[in-house]
N, C-alpha and C positions, 0 to 999 in steps of 0.2 A: 504493500500501499504505499504511496505515494503521498505525502503531506504537501498543502500549498505553503508555496515559498514566504507570503507574504500575507500575513491575515492577524488578529489581534492577539490569538493564543501563539501564532508562531512569529517574534520579532525577527527582523533580517538582522542577520551575522555578516560581518563584525558591525557594530554600533558606537556610538560616542555616549558617555557618559560621564555627568561632570561629579563630582565629589569634594566634599569639604573638608576642613582638616580633623572633625570628628572622626571623620569614617576610617583616619589613618592607623594604623599601619597596612597599605592597599592590599589587596589579594583578589586571583581570581582564579574560578567562577567568583562573582560576588551572590551573595544571599538572593537576590530577587533575581537571577538567571532564571531559565525554563530548563529544567533536570536534564532532559535531553543536551542539551549544548553542554553539559558540564566535562569535563577534562580537567586532570593532575589540577591540584590548587598551587598557584604558583604564587610569593610576593612579589611587585613590582615597586621600584624607587620611583617615587615619583616627586618629594619633595624638592631636589634641586632644579629642575626643570619644567615644574608645573603641567607634564602630560607624561602618559606611560603608555604602551602596547603592549598587550599580552600575545606570547609567542606562540602561543596554541592557537587562540580564536581572533586573534586580531581587533579584540576589542578595543576603543582608543578610549585612554580617562585622563579628564582635564581637572585639576584638578581650582577650585574655585576657593579664594582664602588664602590667607596667610598659615602657615603650618606655626600651632603653638611652642615654643620654647621650649618648654614645662613637658612636652610630649616625648617620650622616653623608648625606645623600641627594648622590647627584651630578646 
């Protein structure tokens, strides 16, 4: 069975997603993605450039706002 490529239940990939500093650390797939598009989790560095692309699904992430300097990665 072939699924339609562009319906509300099957978003087109790759896509562009805006994130806020509260969403850091950034990883893909993100929790809002359709489970059928999931791939191994990968953490993406976005703080230095303000954007990052997932190497698996080519989703482009754009950082809106400035990261909190008190935010620490563990």
